[in-house]
Residue, then its C-alpha position, 0 to 999 in steps of 0.5 A: m735352315l727348312f730341313i731343321i725346321f721340320s725334322f721338329y714336326a717329323c719327330g712329334e707323336t703320329p695322331v691318332p683316333k680317338p677309340r669310340g665312347y659312350f655317355r656316361i649313366d648315372l644310375p639311379e640309387k637302388e629302392y623296390v616297390h611291392f607288386n599286389d595285383t589287386g585285379i587293376r584289369q578286369h576279370e583278372y587276378l595274378p595269384l604273385t606278389f615281388e618287389y619292383p624297381a620304383y623308377g619303373e612302372i607296371a603295366y598293363e597288356p591293351d584288354n584284346m592281347e591275352q591276360g596275364w601279360f604285363n610290362i614293368n616300364i622304364p621310360v628313363y631308359n627306354a627298357r621295359i621288362y616284358l613278363t607273362y603269368k599262367p597258370v598251370q594246368g597240367d601243362l607245365a613241359s610245354l610252358i618250359e617246351q615254350t619259353y625255351r622257343m622263344n627266347v633261347k632258340n631265337h636268339i644263340t644263332r645272334a647270342d655268344a653266350i648264354n649262360e645259364e641260372l638255376i632258381y633252385n628256393t625250395d621254402k618258397r617253391v619257387f624255381g626256374i633260369l635264369y640265361d644272361l645271352k651275351g652278344n647283340t641280341a634283341t634281349a639280354v636277360q630272360f627267365f622263367v620261374t614255376d612251383s612245378i604246379n600251379h603258377f608260372l612268370r617268365g620275362s624278359l630284359y627289352f631295349s628300345s634302342e639298336p643292341n648295343p653291347d658295349s653300350l649296354a653293359p651297365v644298363i643293361d649289368f643294373f635291371r638284372q640285379d633289379i630281376a633278380h631282385m624279382i625273384e629274390t622276394l616272388k612270393w605266390e598266393 
């Protein structure tokens, strides 16, 4: 009798642990606000306009920081798009090299892959590269754009959390679209 009872239990499915899951992330509808710097910070004016996500907030770095540094904070997702504007003063090659060193070279050992998308808009004179860094990197999306003569803008997307490409993937893709929209609507003044 015991043999028959144990044989019913022995033929059941072997318990398998469930894979680790992540919280569902609800993303807002795409909506954009026009950025036109009106010199919020004294003695500084950024000669560019673009559209940025309505769920983001423009924030300038403290006054002791370098001019041209500002961010788009997205507090709901603990995300920040760091932006740096520099006037080109015959140093375009140096600015591009500095961006490469800061953004790509520092992450190349941790990234599984770095994809580059060329930005080339002759009508608006916006040229540059949009980088997608795959893997366990501190930032997943970076870019620089320039008009090749007077203006240079670089940006990086960061999260205030431990990098985990699996759980952050939907949010990274979502904000990458916002960054692409910013670049598409960018106009130099």
